[in-house]
Structures are given as structure tokens and as C-alpha cells.
N, C-alpha and C positions, 0 to 999 in steps of 0.2 A: 681345373686348368682351362683357360679360355680356348675355344676353337679358333678364334681369330688371333693370329700371331703376327709379329713384325720381325721375325728372324731375318737377318741379313739386311734390314732397312736401317738407314741412318737418319736421325731426326735432330733438328735444331729447334730448341725452345728458348725464346728470348724472355727475359724477366723471370727466369725459372728459379730464382733464389728463394722465393716466398709464394704463398697463396696459390693462385690458379696455375702459374707457370711451374711451380714445384710439383703440384698435383699431376699436371700433364706429363712432366718428365718422368716421375716415378711410375706412372701407369704404363707408359710406352716402354720403359726399360724392363718392367716386370713381364712384358709380353714379348721380349726378345729384341727390341730395338736398341741400337747403339745411339746414345744421346749426347749431344753437345749442350751442356747446361750453361746458358749465357745469363749473366747478371752483372751489371755495373756495380752493384752494391751500394747505391745511393739511397737517399731518403725518398719518401712518397712525393716530395715536392721538387725532386730533381737535384737535390744538393748532396754533396759528399760522394765517396767512392770506397768500396771495400771488396775484397775477394772472399770474405768469409761465407757469405750467403751461398754463392755458387759452389764453393768447396764443400760445404756441409751437405748439399743435395747430392753431389757426386759421391761423397763418402757413403751416403745412405744407399745409393744405387749399387755401388761396388760391394757393400756389405751384404746386400741381398742377392749377390751373384750376377749382377748385371754389368754392362759396360758403359762408361760415361767419362767425359772429359769436361773440364771447366773452361769457360771463356769469360773474360772480364771487360771486353770492349763495349763501348757505347753502340747502340743499334744504328747510330749514324754511320758507323764504320762496318757496314755489312760485309764487305770483302774480307775483312780480318776474321769475322765470325765464321764465314764459310770456309776460309782457309784452314781454320782450326779443325773443321770437320774433315777436310781433305787430308790434312796431315795425319790425323788420328785414324780415320776410317776409310779414306780413299774416295768417298762420294757423298752426295746429299740426296735423300729421297723425300724428306718431309721438312717443311719449315712452318713453325707455329709462332706467329707474331703476337706476342703477349705483353711485351714490355710497355709500361706506361707510367705516367706521373699525373699529379693534379696541381693546378694553380687556380683554384676557384675564386672568382671575384666577379662582382657585377660588371656588366658591360661599361657602365659609366665610369667605373674606377679602374678598369683594366688598362695595363700598360702594354706597349708594343712588345716588351720583353716577355710579359705573361703570355701573350699571343704566340710569339715566335717559338718559345721553348716547348709549349704543348704540341704544336704542329711538328716541330723538329723531332720530338721523341716518338709520337704516335704515328703520324702520317709519313714523314720522311724516313723515320727509322724502319718502318715496315717495308717501305719501298726499297730501301737500301739493302736489307737482308734478302728480300725476295729477288731483287735485281741481280745480286751476286750469285744466287743459286739457279737463276733462270736458265743460263746457257747449259749448265750441267744437266738439268732436267730435260731440256729440249733435245740434247744429244742422245740421252738414253731413252727418250720417249716415255718418260714416267716421272711423275711428281705429284705431291700433295701439299697445298699451302692453305693455312688457316689465318684469316684476319680476325682481330678482336675489336668489335665495335661496342656500343652500349645502347641501352634504352634512351639515354640522354641524347645520343647522336641521332637516333631514329625519330624520337618524339620531341626533343628539345627539353631543356631544364634550366630553371632560373640560376644565374650566377655561373654558368659553365659555357659561355659562348665559345671560348677557345677550344674546350674539350669537345663540345657538341660538333663544331665544324670539323675537327680532326677525325672524330669517330665516324661521322657520316661520309667523310672523304675516303675512309678506309673501305666502306661498303662499295663506293664507286670504283675504287682501285681494284677491288676483288672482282667486280662484275666485268671489268675490262680484261683482266688477266685470265678470267675463266674463258672468255671468248678467244683470246689469243692462244691459250694453251689447249683448247679443246681437241684440236687435231693431233696434238703431241701427247695425249693421255696425261695432261697436267690438269688436275682438278683443283679449283680454288673455291673455298667456301668461307662464310663469315658467321661468327657467333656473337650474340649479344648476351653475355653471361650476367647473372646476378648471383654473387657469391661473396662471402666474407673475405676481405683482403685489406691491405693497408689503405686502399683507395676508398673503401666503403665503411671502415670501422669508425670514422668520424661523423658519418651522416646517418647511421642506422642504430637502433637500440640493441643492446646485448642479446636479448631473447630472440630477436629476429636474426641476428648474426649467427646464433647457434644453429639455426635451421639451414643457413645458406653456406653449407660446406663446399669448398672447391671440388671435393671428390664427387659431387653430384653434377659437375660440369664436364669433367674429363672423359667419361665414357662416350659422350657425343663427339668430342674432339677426336678420340681414338678411332671411332667408326668412320668419321669423315676423312681420316688419314689412311684408312686401310685400302688395300688394292682392290678388294671386292666391292667397295662402296661406289655406286655409279653416280652419286650426287656431285654436281658442280654448279657453281653460280647460286648456291643456296644461301639464305639468310635465316638464322635460327635464334630464337630466344630460349634460354636454358637457365635453370636454377631450381634448387630445392626439389629435384626429381621431376620437374616440369620441362618438357621439350616441345617446341612448336615451330613450325616453319612460317615465315612471313612472305608476303608477295605484294606487289604494287596493285592498286585498284584505281581504275579511271572511269569517270562517268561517261555516259554516251556523248555528253556535250552538245553543243549547238554549233553548226557551221554557217557562218555568214558568207555571203558571196564575196570572195576575195577580190573580184574584179570591180567591185562597186563599193563606194564608201559606206561605212556604218558609224553610228555615233555612240557616245557614252549612254545616251538614252536607250539605244537599241540593246546595248549590253545589259543595262539595268532591267529592261523588260524581259530579257531571256535568262536572267540570273537564276531563277528557280529551276530552269531546265539545265543550265550549265552545271549546277551543283547537285543535281538529282542522281543519287546512287542506286535508285531502284532498277535502272538499266546500266550495267557496268561491265567492263572488261578487265582483264589482268595481263597486260603486255609483259613479255619476258625478254624482249630484245628491242634494239633500235628499229629493226625492220617491222616488228609487230606494232611498235609505237607509231612508226612513220606511215605504214600502209593505210590504216584507217583514215588518217588525216588526208592522205592523197586521194583516197576514195571519196571522201566528203568534198574535197576540193574539186574533184572531177564531176561531182554531182552537187553543185553549190545550192545554197538556200533558194527556195522558190520565192521567199520574201513574204510580205504581208504587213500587217500593222496590228493595233490592239483589237481589231474586229475579226481578223482572219490570219491564222498562222498556217501557211500553205505547207510548210515542212511537216508539221504534225498531221495535217489533213492528208497529205500524200502517203504517209506511212500507215494510216489507220484503215481498218475495215470494220464496218458496223453491220451486224447481222440481225435482222428482224424477221418476224413471222407474221403471216396473215392467212386468212382463208375466205372463201366466198362460196356461194351456192346459186341456184337458179334464180332465186328472188333478187339477189344482188345484180345479176346480169340483166334481168328484166327491168329493174328499177333504173339501172344505168341507161339502158336503151331508151326508155321513156324520157330520161333527163336530157338526152341529146336529140330529142325530137322524133324518135322512131314511132311508127304505127299511128301517125295522125289519122290515117284512114284505117280503121279497125277491120275493114273488109279486104284490105290488101294482104293477100296471103304471103307475099314476099317479105312484107314488113312484120306480119304477125309472128313469124318464126323467130324474131328477135326478142319478143316479149312474152310468148306463150309457151311454157315449158311442157305442157301435156301433149303437144304435137311435135312436129319437126322443129328442133330448137337449137339455135347457134348463138354463140357469143359474138358480139361486135369485136373486131380485131383491136380497135382503139382501147378496149377495156384492158388490154394487156399492160397498159401503163398504170392502171388504177390500183392493183393489189399492193405494189411496192409503195405507191404514194399514200395509200390509206394506212399502211403499216407505219410510215414515217409520221403522218399527221396524228395517228392515235397515240404514238409514243410522246409526241410533243404535247398533246392535250393532257396526257397523264403526268407530264413533267419528267419523263424518263428518257427523252431523246437526247443523246449525247453524240454529237459529231465532232470528234477531236479536231481542234484547230479552227472550228467554225464558231467564233465568239460573237455571233450576231443573232438578233431575233428576226421573226418573220416580217417585222416592220421595215427592215432594210432590204429584203429579198424580193425580187421580181422574177417571175418565171419567164425566161427569154426564149428558150428553144426546147423542143422535145423530139427525141428519136426513139422509136420502138421497133424492135425486130422480133418476129414471132417464129419460134422453132418448131412448134407443133400446135395443131388446132386446139384452142382453149377448151377444156372439158367443161361440162355443166357445173361442176363443183370441184374444188381443189384446196389443198393446204400447201402453201408455198413458203419457202425460205428465201429471203432476199439479202444479198451481199452488196453493201454500198462501198464504193471506193472512189476517191478523187481521180479523175482522168486528166484534166488539163486546168490550167489557171492562167488568165490573161489580165494584164494591167491596162485598164482603160481609164487611166487617171482622170479624175479623182475616184473612179469607181473600179470595180473588179468584176470579171466574168469567170465563173467557175463551172466546170462540168463534172458531174458525178456519173459513174457507170454503175448500173445496178443489174446483177444477174439474179434471176428468179428460177428456183428449181423446185420440182415436186418432191413428194416423199420418197420417191425412188432415186433421187439425186439427178434426175434428168433436167436439162436446161429447157425451160418452157418459153421464157422470153428474156430479152435483154433490152434495158432502157438506158438512155442517156438524158439526164435532166440538166440543162444549162440555165444557170441563174445569174441575174444581174444584181450585184451586191453594192448598194449605194455607200460611198465613202470608204470602201475597203481597198482602193487602189493607191497608186502613187509610190510604189516601192521600186520603180524603175525596171519592171519586168517586161517580158515580151508582150506586145499589144495583140498578137494573134493575127490570123489572116484578115486581110482587108478586102479581098475579092468576094463577091457574092456567088452563091452556088444555086443550082436548080432555078435558073432564070427562064421564064417563059419565052418561047420563040416569038419572033416578030411576025405574027400572023393571027388570024382569028382562031379562037379556041375550038377544039373538037367537040366539046360538050360544055354546057352551062346549066347549072341548077340553082334556082332561086328559092329561098325558104325563109319565112318570117318566124322569128322566135316569139315565144309567149311572154307576156309581161311578168309572169311568175316563174320564168324559166330557172332563175337562180335558186329559188326556193325549192324547186323540184330537184335540180341537179345536186344541191348540197347534201341531199339525203344519201348520195353515193359515197360520202365520206369527207368531202372538203368543207369543214365547218368554219372557215375563215369569215369573220363577221363583215369583212369588206364586201361580201357578196349578198348580205342579208340585212344588215343594220344601217338604215339611212344616216343616222348620226355618225356612226363610225366611218362610213364612206365619205361624208362631208369633211371629217377631220383630216382625211387624206386627199382632199381637193376635188372630190367627185360630187356632183349634185345629187346623185342617187347611187345605190349599189350597182356594181358592174358585174357582167357575166363572167363566170370562170373561164380562163383561157382554155382549160382542158375541156370545157363544154363545147366551145367553138371547135376545138380539135376533133371532138366526136362528130359534130355536124359535118365537117369537111370529109372525114373518113367515110361516113355514110353516103355522101354525095358521089365520091369516086366509085364506091362499091356499086351504087345504083346505075351509074353511067357506063361502067366498063366490066363489071363482074356479074351481071344479071342478079344482083343483090345476094350473091353468095359470099359471105364474109370470110369463108375459109381460104379464099385465094389471096388474101393480103399477106405479103411477106414482111414488109417494113413500111414505116411512115415517118417522115421527118418534116417538121414545121418550125417556122420562126414566128413568134408572137410580136406583131408590129404595133398594134393599137388595141385599145380597150373596146369592148362591145357592151352595149347596154341592153338589158332585157326588153323585148318588144321590137328591136331593130331587125331589118331584113338582111340576110346573108346571101351573097351571090358567089358561088364557087365556079371559077372558070378553069377548064381542064384541057391539057394538051397531051396527046398520046405520042410519046417518043418511040415506043416499041410495044410489042405485045405484053411486055412485062414491066414497063415503066411509064408512069403518068406524072407529069409536072402540073402543079396547080397553084392558084392563089385565091384568096377569099377577101371580099370587101363588103363594107356596109353601104347599102345603096343610099340610105337617107343622108349620109355624110360624104358619100363617094370617097371613102378612105379604105385603103387596103389594111386589113387587120391580120391576115395570115399570108406570109410570103416565103419565098425561097423554099417552097414545099414540094415534096415528091413522094409518091407511093410506088413501091416495087411489088410485083405480083408473082405468085406461083402459077405455073401453067396448069398444075393439078394440085388439089389440096394435099398438103404434106400428110403422109401416113406414118404413124408411129410404128417403128420397127419392132417386130416380135422376136424374141429369142428363138433361134432355130433349134431344131432337134439336136443338131450336132453340138451345140453349145450347152444344152441342158442335160445331155446324157453322155456317159463316158464310153468311148469306143473300146472294144476289146483289143483291137490291133490298130492303134493310131499310126497314121502315116508319118514317116520321117521326111521332113523337107530338107533338101540340100541346103547347106549353109550358103548364104549369098557371097559372091566373090567381091571383096573390097577392092575397087579399082582406083582408089586414091592412094597416095603415098602414106604409109603407116609408119609408126615408130620403128618397127622391126626393120623396114627398108633403110631408114635414116641411120640407125645405130649400126647396122651391118656395114654400110658405106663408111661411117666414121671409124669403125674398128679396122677396116681395111686400110684406110688412110693412115691411121696411127701406126699400124704394123709396117707400113712403107716408110714412115718417118719416125724412127725410134728416138730421134733427138728431141722430139716435142716434149716428152715427159720432163727431161732435164731443164727445158726452158720454161715451161708453164708452171710446173710444181704445184698443181691444183687438182683436187678431185671434185667433180661436179655431180651432184645428185639431182636427177629429174623426177619429180613427182607429178605424174600426169593424171588428168581426170577426164571423164566422158569419152571412153571408159577409163577406169583407174588402172595404172600400171607404173612401175618404177624402173628407172634406167640410170646407169652410171657411166660417165666418161672419166676414166682415170688417167690423168696426164701428170702423174706424180710418182707412182710406184713402178719399178722395173722399167720396161719399155712402153708402158701405157697400154690401155685397152678400153673397149666400150662394150657394155654387156647389160642384160636385163637383170635387175635386182636392186639391192640397197647397200649402201656403205655408211655405217653408223658414224664413221669418222670423216665424212666428206667435208671439205672446206666450204663449199657453196651448195646451198639447196635452192632449187628453182621449181616453184609450183605453178602449173599452168594447164590450160585446156589442151588436150591432145592435138586439136586443130592448129595450134600455134607453134608446135615443136619445129616444123620445117622452117618457119620464119626465124626462130631463135638461132638455128645453126647455119642459115644461109644468108639472112638479110644483113644489112649494115648495122653498125653499132647504134646509129641514130634511130633506125627503125625499131630495134629492140628496146631502146630506152623509151620510145614513145609508148610501147606496150606496158612498160614498167610504170611509167608515170600515170598511165591511164588506169592503173590498178588491175590490169589483165594478167600480169605476171607478178608473183611474190618471190622475193629473193631473201634467203636467210644466210647466216654465217658471214663470211668475208665478202661483203657486197662489191667492193672494188675489184676483187679477183674475178668476179663474173665477167668483166670486160675481156678477160683473156680468151674467152670463147671465140673471139674474132679470128684466131688461128685457123678455125675450121672453114673460114671463107675461101681458103685456098682450094677447097674441094670443088670440083666442077659440078654444078647443079645437075648436069645430065646423069651423073652417077646415081642419083636418087631415082630418077626415072628408069634407068636401066635395072636397078635393083627391083623396082616394082614390076617391071616387065618380066624379069626372070621369075619372080614369085608367082605372078599370074600365069606365066607360061607353064610352070611346073605344078600348078594347083589342080589341074584336071586329071583324074585317073584315066587309065587307058580305056578305050571303048570296050575291049573284051572284059576288063574287070568290072566296068559299070554294068555290063549286060548280065553278069552272073551274081551281082550283089543284091540280095534281098533287101527291100526297103527297111524291114524291121530287124535285120541281123545286127546284133550289138557288137560294139568294140570289146574285145576280150583282153585280159591282162597280157597275153602273149603279144598282142599288137602294141600295147602301150610300152612294155618294157623293151621290145625290139627297137621301137623308135627312140626311146630314152637312151638305150645303149649306143645307137648310131650317133645321137647328138653328143654324147659324152666323148665318143671317139673322135668327133670333129672339133671338140673343144677340150683338149687335154689340160688346159689351165684350170678347169673347174675344180678338180680335186684339191689343188693347192689353195684355192680360195675357200671352198666350202668346208673341207676337213671333217666330214661327217659321213658315217655309214648308216643308212636307213633300212630297217627291216620291216617289210610289209607282210602282215599275217591276214590273209583274206579268208572270208567265209562265204558259203552259198555260191559255189562250192569252195571247199578249203584248198588253199595253195599258199606257198610262201615265195616271196621275191625279195631281192636285195638291190638297192641302188648304192653303190660304193663310190662316194665322192671324197675319198680320203687316201686310199692306197694306190700307189703307182699313178697311172693316168686316169684311173676310175673305170667303172664298168657297171652294167646292170644285168642281172641274171636270175634264173629261178633257183631257189634254194634258201638257205638260212646262214646267218653269221652270228655266232654266239657272242661276239664282242661288239655288236652293233651299238652305236651311240643312241639311236632313237628307234623305238619299236612303234608301229602303227597298226592297230587292229581295226578292221572295217569290213563291211560287206563288199563283195566284188563289184557290185553295181556302182559303188562310190569312187573307185580307184581313178576313173577318168577325171572326175571333179577335182580330186586331190592334186593331180599333176598338171591340170590345165587352168583351173579357176583361180580367181584372185585370192589373196591371203584372207581377206574379209569373209569370202564365201566358205573357205575351208574352216575358219574359226567358228562360223555359225554351226557347221556340222559337229565340231568338237564340243561346243557349249550345249548343243542339243543332245549330246550323249551318243551320237551316231558314229563317232570316231573316238577310239581310246588311244592315248599316246603315253608311252612309257619312256624311261630314261631321261635324256636331256630334252625336256619339253620345248625350251626356247629354241634349241637348234633345229626343231622341226620346221621353223619358219624359213629356213634356208632352202627348202624345196621350191621356193618361188623362183629359183634360177631356172627351173624347168619351164617357166612361162614363156621363155624365149623360143620354145618349140612351137612351130606353126601347127595349130590344131588340125589342119588339113592332112598333116603327115599321118595321124592316127587313122583317119579315114582311108588313106592310101594303103596303109599297112593292112587294114582289114580287107580292102578290095583285092590286094595281091594274095592274101591268104585264101580268100574264097575262090579266086580265079585258079588257084593251084589245087582246089578240091578239099582244102582243110576247112571243114565247117563246124567241127566240134569245139567245145569250149575248154577242152583239157589239153595239156601239153604232155606229149608222150614221155619225154625224158627231161630231166632237169639239166640245165646248162651247168657245167662245172665252174666252180669259183675260180676266178683269175688268181694265179699264184702271186703272192705278195713279195716284193723286192725288199730285202733288208736295207735299212737306211743307216744303221749304226756306223758302218765304215766311213760313209760320207760325213756324218755328223762329227765323228771324232777327228777326222782329218781337218775339218774346218775349225774345230776347237783348238787343235794343235797349232794351226796357223795364227789364231787369235792370241793364244797364250805366249807365242814367241815374241809378239810385239808388246807384251805387258810384263810388268815385274810382279808376278804373283808368287809369293814364297810363303808357305805355311807348313807346319810340321804334320801334314796329313797326307794319307794315300787313300784315294777313292777307287773302289772296284765296282764295276757295273756288270752284273750277270743278266743277260738278256734271254728272252724266250721269243718264240714265233718270229724268226728262227733263233735257235740257241747260239749264243756268242758271249765272249767275255772281253771287257776292255778295262784298262787301268789309267787313271789320271793321278800322277805322282807330283804333288806340289812341295814335297820335302826337299827336293833337289834345288840347287842354285837356279837352274833353268827347268821349268816345268816340263815333264815328260808325259806323253800320251802314247800308249801302245796296246796292241792286241795280245791278250793272254791273261794269266792269273797273277795276282800279287801274293808274295809270301806272307806278308803281314799288313793287311789292309786295315786302315783306321775305321772306315765305314764301307759297308757293302750294300749296294742297291740291287734289288731283284725286281725286274719289271719287263714288260713286253717291249718289243722294238717300236711299236706304235706309240706307246706312252713315253719312250725316250725322246721322241720328237717333241712332244709337249714339254717335257722337262727341260730340254735344251733351249727351246724358244722362250719359255716362261718359267724360270726356276722358282718363282714365287708360288707356282701351282703345286709344289711338292706336298704341302699340307693337304690340299684337296685330293691329290692322287692317293696319298696315304690313307685318308679317311674313307675313300671309296674302295680301298683294298687293292688298288692297282700297283702299289709299290710296297715292297717289304724292305725294312732297313735292319741290318745286322751290324753290331759293333757300336761305335760311339755315335749315339743319336744326335747329340748336340753338335758335333762336328758335321754331321750330315745335313744340318740345317743351313750351313754356310756355303751355299752354291751360287753366290753372286758372280763368281768367275765364269760361269757357263754362258751368261748373256753377252 
């Protein structure tokens, strides 16, 4: 016998006279469902009509001991089909839209009648039956609907244009109804079955049809229709024992700048990216579909052309490695003109490693550049989005910042990322930022290389800043150094890694318009750096913090460089360099920043490398900004003062905050409404945002909030339009939030006396925690009705037991145990504070690490997140008060007595009597309920013309239920939970078990 039953449920199955529909109906009936077997009795092509098919299936069900009635209406008349269910069984819980016909014909030969008939039966018929059942399901807050699509509708099939359109339309209808029914516990799913039927027998061979039995499809349908199944909005392929779920997949795509025109050629050029599924997403809602588009629209394409794709470049990070030693440093220094006088000790230290030896600061640009050039030479350099060779690239600017004195040797890792891109049509200017880190992960240097890329502009992008920086003052320079380069300077400098033949090969240079090889720009860069160090740093290269230059003109080997320098401050020098022979400025807009003292690499302190036996506990910083707790406290007060809001708004809002993570609910739908910390799985609207934006959402105008939404800073799920209803909170005076903050901050400090006697290393003990929790529960008596869970805490080291009862009465927290707790949590005492204060994610880490053991209803343990609403400072205050009173031990002298529980049976049966008085429920049964904890007996007599409910025993009860008062609450609210309570041993049934399963009158 199946553990999953449908007792008391009423199901409508359309097209149930044969094939899949018959199989669905027989299975549900065998599991206790009352079934309306609908079948028009026509042919596979929609012709004819007969009652025999439906009657035959009904007869089979009744013969097997089930309950069923036949209906012969067309699915176009859904109201009549649903009325049959109401007349026979009084309600509808399940609708399985299975009816269908075929009119296969190629699109060229298809008539309008062929098209209309297929859509009328499949799509309109399914809508009609579902639409008639919808208000019934909404009113009872329960329903299960199945749509039947097909592989033809999902993937397309030749000769079935009408059928394919109708079937895929059903999937779209199901998706919409799943969203509309989500808050009403109406689940809507779609199956794409492959089974032998009248619709497939003409297109499949007999041996295959033998494998595709309808009975291999119906178990999935039954599960999707069961009350325990959480699935909604699912699409499943099923057949021959195979079951799989489908989902949409979308490529990452390509975002053109929507504010600027793009052409068909642009689309063609990006086609491989547009259709590339290597990076894909799987949107499940219009919000998930819409938000990435909005995010891309708010971050439009950077543009580019066939030579440069700035979007690809902007996303990419290229990591290369290189190393250097003393020889490399000395060779570089010689390449930039150092130590011309070998007797000059201040220059010798730049090239002679056996004495005092330092690296030139300008060398900090070389390791990353050499790594890039080496990769290019080896053919392994790949800069995504940079589809040009070195023949188009001119080094325009260089910025280098040094974070620690360069060591004599090092192995470095370089991370290349695009920083900016400007359109200097017809050319482009791009800047790459490169971070260089040592083997310890420490940042050694940061470089920005700005390149002028010929022919890569013209996409209409930002031209960039037009003003010059680092302009020399209008006065004579503070220092001038003139130095002639050697005729072979390029040949010497290239040994430091820049192998570009433009600097060595006369023929190559002429091909690029130069009469001889030109000096490397970075060689000139090194000369300039040396000149500033000599003029202002007493030749101590360790004092240079950063250097920025712009390469204005080319330099030829053998020309004379003159660097003119202006001191703006003790730590900033502006300079420019020109070639005297041509009187042309070759380096301009240049500046060097200096350290006052050479940077010293910080060593790890003893405190960070050894563990202290008694670590000091720092006081938690007081958060002086408005926090979510302030906001939702004020919102809750406002709602309590305006109970009419819930009836007007009729919406539950779920706020999912990040940085830090927390969840909050504004319930303007149930009862008189409320606002609290936690989650509501049935919220109508979900709002994901950074914590810093929550104040804006509840106080700003609708236009301001919409700006955040369209900027992608807020993500809204569920009923997006209903989110606008939050404007009702604008009636709250913003001063209220400030006052809430002030009250919180005013009460956050412990008394001076308590602070004086609190040892810094004194821990918070369980007594502190459960005292605060109990106070919180007493201040929020609504928690028990919401959480409906008893938590048993079994602590160790030392051992103690504690209970948080958020189920009985108004709730409580006390030391002791509860044998009927829903959840048991075993853990070390040191972890209890984490469990009641940390985020759900942090607690789950402890659980999966085996540090917490959870028994009973594991999922219900998540409900402890309601305690996150407690300000963590309250636990510190409880500890301070305990210590101030002289209680310093970690044991509790006596256990707090459990709060006596109030019997709820009398209230529940009084409410039931009122409900039955307004209904016509008449059955030949008498139910007796024998209750424990506390003991009591009640009778529900449905055999009378008017149902009677009274306290006492029945002389001849049809069925007797023996259960605890607590479990009666569950049974009254959710009669369908009877099987679960029975299986868990919480209910005993004496007498007629079958009659006992017909408890739908309780709801």
C-alpha cells in the first residue's frame, strides 16, 4: 500500500476514457481520490461522441472499491465538468488536463479549421477547465493542476504546426498560473509524456509502443498532484520509466549600447558570442530574465571594432609570471645610462651587486612588461578582446607605483586588467592596470600601461579627458640634468627584454617610416627617473613612490636628453624631457612622487604569530546608523496602529538583505499585519537589496525606488506590480526611524557598575541567553502562532538542557526538557550563542561540519532565525547584570519549571461547530476525539440532519481518534496531515479506518 494517499481529495481528469487519462484516473482512485472521469468519447481527430469510454473507466474504479463519476462534456465547457465534481463530491482539489486530439498536416496544406480545432481542444480546453476550478482552489488555498504538453511542442515537429503551437502554449499557461497560484498553495506543473495512446499509435512502431505504457507516466503525475510535493512551475519529460526535468537556458549574450545605433554587420560580428552557450544562465521567472538585461543596459557595451572588443577586454584578467635577479637589475641600469662614471659610488650601487646594491625604481615597470613580451614572443599571449598586433600599438603613457623597495631578486605574478578605453576616432586609447605580487601575495608594484591603438576607434565612445595634467609651472626649473645617449643604447637596452625589432633592425625601422632604429620609450623613461633621483633624492632610488610619464616623441640613439624639473613639494616633482638636437619635448605631463623615508616591509608581530592564552575581548562597536531592526520596528508599530492596512494592501513582502545578510518580512495580508525578522515562503513579493538601501525603499518616493530597480541595485521577484504598494509606508514620519535608532543606542550601554565588574574574558552562559530569549518571546506573543515549534537544546561541556517553546500558549524559554519537542539540537555549550544569533548560513556550516546534531523535524530548525531579531547587545547586558549581582558560575541552581500548557480543544471544537452550522455536511458517521495532555473527549456527530459538536463520549462512535491536544491543532488546520501523524505514531485510530480518512469537513 502506498504511503502517499489522496484520501478526501477530488480530482478531475480530462480525456480519461483511454490511454494516459485512464491510467491517471485509475491510479489516483486506487490511492483514495474521488475522480471525475471526463471524456467526450470522440475519435483521435476530434470527430464523434460517446459516453462508453468514460463509463467504462468509472466502472473499473468502482469495481476496485473506489469512487468516481463520469462526465461527457467537451473540455471547452470546463464549467460543466467542474460542476459535476461539485455535485458529486462537493469540491475540486486536482485538475489533470489530458484531453487532446490530432489533425496532423503540413503547414502548407493546413486549413484554418485544422488550426482552430487543435487549439480549441488543447489550449482553450485546458484553460476552460482550469479557469472553472481556479476560484474553488483559491478559496480553499489548495490546488494541484497538471498541463500536458509534448516533445513536439517543446522542440517542434514536421506536420504538426497546430499541435506544436497549442502544446507549447500550454507550457506558457502553466508557468503563468504557477506564479498566480503560488501564494494560494496552488501548484501548477507540466508534463511532456511519451506513451502509447490513440495519438501515438499511428506514428510509432508496435514494438516501441509496447514499451511506452501509460502506467509509466502516471506515477509522476500522481506525485506532482500530491499535497507533499513542493514542485510548481516544473516541466518534465516522462516515458518508459524515464523522468527528467527541463529548464530554459540562455547564453550570456552580447549587449550593444542601446543609446547608440548598431548595424546588421555589428550583429553578424558578434554572432559567435551571442550564440555561445559556454557561459549560460537558467532564468526561471520574468524577473530573472529581465534583470540581467537591465544590468547590461545599465552597463552598456564599451564598443570597439574588429581590432578591439572592449567588452571582452573589460571582463578579462590575464595572469602571467616572471622573475628577475641582480644581473637583470644591473643590466637594466646600464641600459638606461647608469654608472657612466664607474668611480661614482652613488651610481655604482645601481650596477654592482657585491656592495650596497639597489634597484632603480623605474625597473618596477619591467617585470610585467617582460612577462607580456615573452608570452608574445612564444605565441602564448592572449589578451581577450585585443585583436591587434604590436604593429598597431604605440606605448603612450606609463604609470608605476611602488609599494615596497624592490628586492635584489624576486618571482612575481602579474594580473592584467583593462582599466579604461577612449575613442580617439579613428584610433583608440586603452589603459591596462597591472598588479604585481610576490610569492607571499604581497603587492610589490602597480603599473598602468596606456597604449595608442591605430585604427581601433570610431565606435562613438567617450573621448576621455582633454585637459593636460602635471604641467610645469611658468618659471625656471629647480633642476636641470643633461645627458647624451650612446649610439648603441638601443642594442644595450633591448637585453632587458624588449626585443621589438623596431629598436634594432634598420630595415624594419625604415618600413615603419623611421630612417634608423628608435630608442625604446621605456629607456627614456629610465633616464628621466635617474635624473630626478640624482637631483632630489641624493641618488637613493628607494625614495621613489610613483612615476607617471607621457611619451610625446621618439628619441634616436645618440641624441642628448635634457630633463627639466620643478619641485612642487618635498614629495612631488614635475618634469619634462626634451631632445636638445631637435628641441622637441619627448616626455611630458610627467611627475614623480617621493616617500619621505624608504618604505619598510612590515613584519608580522609576535601577537599575530603566536596565540595568546587569554585573548582580550573587544567591545562590539556601536552601530550609529539606522539599521534594519530600527526600520522594521517602526514599521511594525505603524502597522499595529493601522490594522486596516492589511485589508487594503493584501500583500506579503519578503526582504532579503545583504552586507550583512538578513531576512525581514512586512506582512500586510494576514490578520492585522506585522513586520518581523525572518522569512515567509509564501510571500507575494521578494525584494533583494543591500542593507544600505532598505531605508530608501521604505521612505523614498516610488520614483526613487524605481530608479534603484532599473539600475539593477534592487531585484524584485514574484508579483512585481504589487511591490508598488509599499508606498503606504511613506505615511510614516521619517523621524520615527531616527528615534528608534536613538532608543537603541541609548539602551545599548550597560550600567557603569556592571561594566566595572565584568571580566573581559567572562563568557556568555546559557542562562544569559535563554533569559534574553524568554524576555523576547514575552514581548512578542505572536511568535508561537507563527513558528509552531518546540526546540530542545541538549548542551555538553558542561551538560544542561534548555527548551525554547514557540508552539504552546504565548511561548517561553526555560531550563529543562520537553519529551514532545519537535526539534532536538545537541551541541557544545560554547556554540549556543552562535545558534541563536548568527545567520542561518553560519549555523548550517556548524551542522554540516558535524559540530551540531539535529534530530526530529530538521527543516523546522531553520525557524530559529526568528531569534535574530534580538539585539546581540542584550546578551552582553544579561551577562553584565548577572556578574554585577555576584553570579559568576556557569551553572544554574534550579531548573525553571515548564510553563503549563493551555488546552486548545474547547476553542477548536467551538470554531468547528460554528463552521459546520453554515455548511450542509451530512454523513452516516460519528467521530470521537479522545485527547491527552490534558485529557478530554469530544464528539462530532455528522449523522444528524444538523451536525452536532459536543464534549463527552459517544455511545457508538464510527471512528475514534486518540491524540494529544497539540496534535489536534495540526489535524484541525491541515486534515490532510492525518496520514503523516498516523505514521509518526501521534494518532491512533479505532473503528472504521476508511471513514476516519474523510476529514475534509474539519478545514
